[in-house]
N, C-alpha and C positions, 0 to 999 in steps of 0.2 A: 503494500499500500503506500501511495505517495500522500502524505499530511501537508497540505501549504496552507501556514497560519498569515492571512493577510490583514493587516490592522487597518483600521478605518483612515480616513485621508482626514486633514486638519479639520478640526470642528471647534465651535465658538465655545469658549471658556464657561465652564459652570457659574452658576449663581442661586441665590436665595430665590428668585423668582422662577427659575425655569429647571424642571426634573432633568436629572441627569441623562435619563431614555430620550428625553425631548431635545436634545441640543442637536441642531442642524451642521451640516457643513459650511464653512466660509467659502467666500469665493475661491480662494488658493485652494482649500480643500476640495472642492468642486473640479477645478483644473487637475488636481494632482489623482483623483479618482478616475477621471477620463483618460489621461496618460496612463495610470496603472492598467486598467480596463483594456485599453487597447494592447499594451505589453501582454497580459495575461491571455486575451482573445487568441493570441496569435501563438503561445507556446503551450494553451493546456490542451488537451484533448477534449472531443465532443462528448463524450461519454462521463466528465467531471462533476463531479456533487460539489454544489455549493452551497453551504450551510451557513446562516446568518444570524448574528442576534435580532432582536427586537428593537433594538434601539435605533433612532433616526438616522444617526450619522453612518451607522454600518450597514444599513437600509439603501442610503442614498450612495454610498460606497459601492455597494455591488450593484445597484441599477446601474451604474457607468460600465459596468461588465456586458450588459444587455444580453444577460443569460438567464433562464428560469434558476431561481434558487428557491431553498426552502429557509423560513424563519424558524428557529428554533429558541423556544423559551431558554433552556437551559445554558445559552452561550451569551445571555444578558452578563452586565457586570459583575453581578451577584453570583453567578455561575459557577460550579468547580469543575476542576480537572475531570472527575469521574464522569460528569455530565459530557463534558467536550469528547472524552474518550468512547463513553456510549454511544453518544450521537453520531460519530464518524466511523464507528464500528472497528476501532484500531485495536490491534494491528492486524484483525482477521481479514478487513476488507480487502479487496483486490483493486479498487479503482482508486483513482485519482480524486481527493477530497480537499475542498477550498473551505 
């Protein structure tokens, strides 16, 4: 299995009035996500599974990839490594997972 961890692009800073999961990408982050999405589209196999946290910034980053992805609550910032390993089916899975 190939497990690729892709961190979200630059997001607006946290604040008392904005929940962590609701932080959007900055304009710079939008450009970063677009560039990385273009690169990943060239190197990832079509069969790659894309798993994304429910955080707005990760959703927007993944949308830049322009592929189908699955939102997984266990990948949220308060998720555990156990959630990550379970959702990715690591190390048993044979596919590429992002």
